[in-house]
N, C-alpha and C positions, 0 to 999 in steps of 0.2 A: 504494500500500500504506500502511495506517495505521502510525503510530509503534508501536502495540502489536504489530501483526503483524510489523513489522520487528525489533522487540526479540526476539520469540520465534523468528523465523527465525535470528537471530544466535545463539540458544541451541541450535539444533537439533543441531549437530555434536557437542556435549558433553553434551546433556541426559541421555542414558542412562548417563552415568558415575555419577550418584547411584544408590545401591543400590535405592531404591524407585521409580526411574524406569525403568531398563533391565531390572531383575529378572534380572540375569546370575547372581547368587548363587543356587544352588538352594534354600537355606533361605528366602531372601526371596521368591523366586518361589512356593515352596510355601505360604508364609504368606498371600500375596495370593490364590493360587488357592483355598485353603481358605476364606478370608474371603468372597470373591466368590461362590463356589458355594453358600455357606450363605445367601446373600442373594437369589438369583434363583430363579425357578420352574424346574421340570424343563425340559430342552431340548425343543424349540427355542424358548425365549423370545425375543421381539424386544426388543433392548436398544439404547438410544441412549447413546453415550458422548460426553458434551459436554465440549469442551476436551480432546480425546483425545490431544493431544501426539504422541508417537512410537508410540502404539498398543499399549503393553504390556498394559494391562488388557483392551482389546478383543480382542487376540490370545488371551489366556488364556481369555476367555469363548467365543470362536469355536472354540477347540480343544476345548472341552467340549460343543460342538454347538449353541451359541446363535447366533441371527441378529443380528449386531452391525453397527450403523452408527455411524461416528464423524464428528465435525465439529471442525475446529480453524481458528482464524483465520490461522495461519501456514502458507503453502504448503510450506515446507521440512519442517515437522513432518508434514504430510500425506504428503509424498513418502516420508519415512522410515517412517511408519506403514504405508503401502501396501507398501513393500519388506519390512517385517518380517512382514506377513501373508503375502505371497507366499513368503518364505523358510520360514515355518512351515507352508505349504500349507493355510491356512485362508481362508475366503471373507469375512472382515471387509471392510467397505467404508468408505472415508474420503473426505471432501470438504472443500474449503475453505469456510468459512463462520463466522459469528459465533455463539458459544454463547449470547449474549444474545438472539438471535432465530433459533432453530434452523430449518433449512430443510425441515422436514417438516410435514405436516398434523396437526391435532389428532387424538388417539386412535390414533396409529400404533404405540405401544410398550407392552410389558408392564412394562418397567423403564426408568427414566431414571437414569443414573449420571453423576456429576460428581465428580472428585477434584481438590481444590485449585483450584477454578474460581469458586465463588460469591463468594469474597472479592474477586476481581478484576473483578467485574461493576460497571459504572458505576452501575447501579440494581439491586441484588440482588433487591428485592421484585418489580420488573417481570419480571426474568429468571425468578424462581421461578413467577410466574403462567403464563408461557409453558411452562416445563418441566412443570409439573403438567398443563397442557392437552395435552401430548403423550401422556399416559398413557390407556390404556383404563380403563374403570371398574374399580376395585379394583387398578389398577396400582401399582407400587412406586417410590417416589422414594428413591434411595440417594446420600447426599452424604458424601464424605470431606473433612473440612476441618480447620483448625487455627488456632491463634494461636501463631506461631512465635517463636523466640528473636530473630529479626530485627526483631520489632515488626509484621510483616505478618500478615494473616489476620483471622479473626473468632473471638470466643469462642463456646463451645458454646451458652451461654444466648442469645446474639444470633441465632444460626442457628435455634435452636429457636423463638424468638419469630417470626422471619420465616416459617418453614414453617407455624406455627400460624395465620398470616393466610390461608393457602390450604387447609389440611387440618386435620382434627380430631385425628388421632392422630399422635404423634411420639415416637420412641424415640431417646435419645442414649446412646451407648456409648463410653467412652474407648478409644483405640487406642494403648495403651502397650506392646504386645508388641514387644520389640526386633527380633524376626525380621522384622517388617513394614518396618522402617526401616534394617536393616543394622547395628544397634547401639542402645544405650540412648538415650533422648531425655529432655530436661528441660523441654520446652515442652508445650503443650496440643494434642493431636491426637485426633480423635474421629470417630465415625460417626453420621450422622443417617439414620434410616429412617422412612418414612411410607407407609402403605398406603391411607389414606383421609382 
């Protein structure tokens, strides 16, 4: 197991304690549901959740009737995501794999979703090239990223420039609604959407 996978395996037991990870608070869960459902086509869209963690977003989308496949590097995260989907009674599927090199053939998805993942890629540009390749023509790339108070992450302008290397159209929207995060934020969090 890689050091990165081992690190995230070590986080799996407490990962959902963060309001925006576990979505245990109904207001936070509803804010993410509203955001995500406004971004994906009508069900049943085929959605790839890259770096799916404990599966919270995948389960929300699957509960709305979407066909969701998740991949995460950490086996314990995948185990928790699989259990979460089973408990919710939704058919989201998860597998162990590297989001930098997703395990699916090109043109497999209507939507590629990644939340707080691009910044962690060793080569974000190469990862984006593969992510865009997973989409059907006219498919939608949805990235939730940030530049956090810890110093980690990427600024919106950086991600916009990266996406523009692979697609012509990019929309960046701040995500400063406290309901998404379980309270007010002081750092940069944003949504990047690209359809072509």
